[in-house]
C-alpha positions as CSV (number, residue, x, y, z in Angstrom):
1,M,0.0,0.0,0.0
2,S,1.5,3.3,-1.0
3,C,1.3,6.5,1.0
4,R,-1.9,8.3,0.1
5,M,-0.3,11.7,1.0
6,V,2.5,11.1,-1.5
7,R,-0.1,10.0,-4.1
8,Q,-1.9,13.3,-3.5
9,G,1.4,15.3,-4.0
10,Y,2.2,16.0,-0.3
11,P,5.3,15.0,1.5
12,P,4.8,11.8,3.6
13,G,4.0,12.2,7.3
14,K,6.0,10.7,10.1
15,C,3.7,7.7,10.4
16,G,6.1,5.0,11.6
17,V,4.5,3.0,14.5
18,K,6.7,0.7,16.6
19,M,5.2,-2.7,16.7
20,P,5.3,-5.2,19.7
21,D,8.1,-7.1,18.0
22,G,10.2,-3.9,17.6
23,T,9.7,-3.4,13.9
24,I,8.4,-0.1,12.5
25,K,5.3,-0.1,10.2
26,P,3.4,2.7,8.6
27,A,0.4,3.6,10.7
28,S,-2.0,2.8,7.9
29,Q,-0.8,-0.8,7.8
30,A,-0.2,-1.3,11.6
31,T,-3.2,0.2,13.3
32,L,-6.0,0.4,10.7
33,K,-7.5,-2.8,9.3
34,R,-10.5,-3.8,7.2
35,R,-11.8,-7.4,7.5
36,D,-15.1,-8.5,5.9
37,D,-16.1,-4.9,5.2
38,V,-15.6,-3.9,8.9
39,W,-13.0,-1.3,9.7
40,S,-11.1,-1.3,13.0
41,R,-8.5,0.9,14.8
42,V,-6.0,0.2,17.6
43,I,-7.5,2.1,20.5
44,T,-5.6,2.7,23.8
45,S,-8.5,4.2,25.7
46,A,-11.7,6.1,25.4
47,H,-12.9,8.3,28.2
48,L,-13.8,11.8,29.3
49,S,-10.6,13.9,28.9
50,R,-9.3,16.0,31.7
51,P,-9.3,18.9,32.3
52,E,-11.2,19.9,29.2
53,D,-14.3,17.7,29.9
54,Y,-14.9,16.1,26.5
55,F,-14.9,12.5,25.3
56,S,-11.6,11.4,23.7
57,I,-10.7,8.3,21.9
58,Y,-7.0,7.7,22.0
59,Q,-5.7,5.6,19.1
60,S,-2.3,4.4,18.0
61,G,-1.0,5.4,14.7
62,C,-0.4,9.2,14.6
63,N,1.3,10.5,11.5
64,H,2.7,13.7,13.2
65,S,6.0,14.1,15.0
66,C,5.2,16.8,17.5
67,L,8.0,17.9,19.8
68,K,7.3,17.1,23.4
69,C,4.3,14.9,22.5
70,H,2.4,13.9,25.6
71,S,0.9,10.9,23.9
72,H,4.0,9.3,22.3
73,Y,3.7,6.1,24.4
74,F,0.6,5.1,22.4
75,S,0.5,7.3,19.3
76,Q,3.9,6.3,18.0
77,V,3.8,2.8,19.5
78,F,1.2,0.0,18.9
79,N,-0.6,0.1,22.2
80,G,-4.2,-1.0,22.7
81,H,-6.6,-3.3,21.1
82,R,-8.6,-3.4,17.9
83,V,-12.0,-1.7,18.1
84,S,-14.5,-1.7,15.2
85,T,-15.8,1.6,13.9
86,D,-19.3,0.3,14.9
87,S,-18.1,-0.2,18.5
88,L,-16.6,3.3,18.5
89,A,-19.9,4.8,17.4
90,E,-21.7,2.8,20.2
91,M,-19.2,4.2,22.8
92,C,-19.9,7.7,21.6
93,A,-23.6,7.2,21.6
94,E,-23.5,5.8,25.2
95,Y,-21.3,8.8,26.3
96,E,-23.9,11.2,24.7
97,E,-26.7,9.6,26.7
98,G,-25.1,10.4,30.0
99,V,-24.1,14.0,29.3
100,T,-25.9,16.6,31.4
101,V,-24.6,20.0,30.2
102,W,-24.5,21.2,26.6
103,E,-21.8,23.8,25.7
104,P,-21.1,25.3,22.3
105,R,-18.0,24.1,20.6
106,E,-16.1,27.4,21.2
107,R,-16.5,26.7,25.0
108,A,-15.0,23.2,24.9
109,T,-11.7,24.2,26.5
110,M,-10.3,23.8,30.0
111,F,-10.5,27.6,30.5
112,H,-14.2,27.7,29.8
113,A,-14.9,24.5,31.8
114,T,-13.6,26.0,35.0
115,D,-16.3,28.6,35.1
116,L,-18.8,25.8,35.5
117,C,-16.7,23.5,37.8
118,H,-13.3,23.7,39.5
119,H,-13.0,19.9,39.6
120,C,-12.4,19.7,43.4
121,G,-15.0,17.0,44.0
122,S,-16.1,18.5,47.4
123,C,-19.8,18.7,46.5
124,V,-19.8,14.9,45.8
125,V,-17.3,13.6,48.4
126,E,-18.0,16.0,51.3
127,G,-21.5,17.1,50.5
128,R,-20.6,20.8,50.3
129,R,-19.2,23.1,47.7
130,G,-15.5,24.0,47.7
131,P,-14.5,27.6,48.6
132,I,-13.9,28.7,45.0
133,C,-16.8,26.7,43.5
134,P,-18.6,28.7,40.7
135,G,-21.9,27.2,42.0
136,K,-23.3,26.6,38.5
137,L,-23.6,22.8,38.5
138,S,-25.6,20.8,41.0
139,P,-23.7,17.9,42.6
140,D,-25.8,15.3,40.7
141,H,-24.2,16.6,37.5
142,V,-20.7,16.0,38.9
143,L,-19.2,12.5,38.6
144,L,-16.0,11.4,40.2
145,S,-13.4,10.5,37.6
146,P,-11.3,7.4,37.6
147,L,-8.5,9.4,35.9
148,D,-8.0,12.0,38.6
149,L,-6.1,11.9,41.9
150,G,-7.7,12.5,45.2
151,K,-11.0,14.2,45.3
152,S,-10.8,15.6,41.8
153,S,-14.1,15.3,39.9
154,R,-15.4,15.8,36.4
155,Y,-18.6,16.9,34.9
156,I,-20.1,15.8,31.6
157,M,-20.6,18.5,29.0
158,K,-23.6,18.4,26.7
159,R,-27.3,18.6,26.9
160,P,-29.7,19.6,28.3
161,N,-28.9,22.9,30.2
162,R,-29.8,22.3,33.8
163,Y,-27.7,24.8,35.7
């Protein structure tokens, strides 16, 4: 399989993925597969990202070579398991069902998320708001996150507006 970027007249990306046996393969061959008309990707994890509060799917096989990449341990290395595109769509649909606050796309940043919740977890763990809580979300819209340390919490952003 030749590089699609090269066929389109662009320089090739930095798409080498280190395989479990130590060899390097192009991401398109290592982490993307089609079998019986079903596509799959190698996924490391899928969860609500912190601190931005949006659903992220982390997959192996990045074709960039960003300096100081915080995801090199899975983006440039085969790390995870194969997940079909149908299963990915189901995970996204399940996530959307549990979302309690809708925010427009331009507010989907950590900076904007902190004006709704400071992620201290006090309202859930201790039953009272923390001293710098913006007071915009009710505790039933704050879920403890398995990704955070200590009392840190997360809230789910999407619909409907309830604060």
